C-alpha positions, 0 to 999 in steps of 0.5 A: 247746673253746668256740671249737671249738663256737662255729665248728662249731655254726652249720653243724651247726644248719644241717645238722640243718634241711636235707634232709641231716639224716639224716646226723647227726640219729640222735644230734644235735638242735637246741634253739632257745632264746630268751635271757631278757634279749636276746630273741635266738634261739639254736640249739644242736646237742645230742647226745641219746638216746632213753629210752622217749618222752623225749629226754635231753640233757646240758650243763655246768652252767657253760654259760649257755644252759641257764638260759633253760629254768629258767622254761619249761615247754617248749621248741622242738627240731628232732628228725629234721628236724621242728620240735617244741614239747616239754615240758622238765624239767631235772635240776639238783644231783641227781648219782645221777640225772645219773649214770644219765642220762650213762650211758645217753647214753654207751652210745647215743654213746660220743664223748659221754664225751670231752666230758664228761671220762669215760674209757672202758675197752676195752668202751667202759664209762665209768670210775665215778669219772669218771662220778661227778665229771662228774654233779656238773658236768652238768645234764640236760634231759629232753624229752617227745616223746610230748607235743610238738606239731608246729610250722610251720617259719619 
């Protein structure tokens, strides 16, 4: 699966930054993360769900990229074609909170259940046991859209 994402992510990131972003920006956005050690900029497409004025994303805890946000108070994202600097909060090792956020994200975009390893029933509701296990393996990223500031595209 990692090989698949490594191959498809550059195209998806390009599409989300182009004038054609509307094709997929209703459920995907790009995070621009600077590597702590390398200083290299990584553009990572992620699925999101909007909750009030926040954008919620999930990633596996075993993925390394989210750790670059641990010491940051904000991050750059490309949301619906606009580059923003948004405050970010990470939720790590809080299974009940992560489970609730996963449930909301899956309701917004059921395909996220597949990537999280959560089975859905015929009503597209997540399997509670799968959800509980998946919550222990994921990290939530919460971006405060109301406090985001627009950035000039580079």
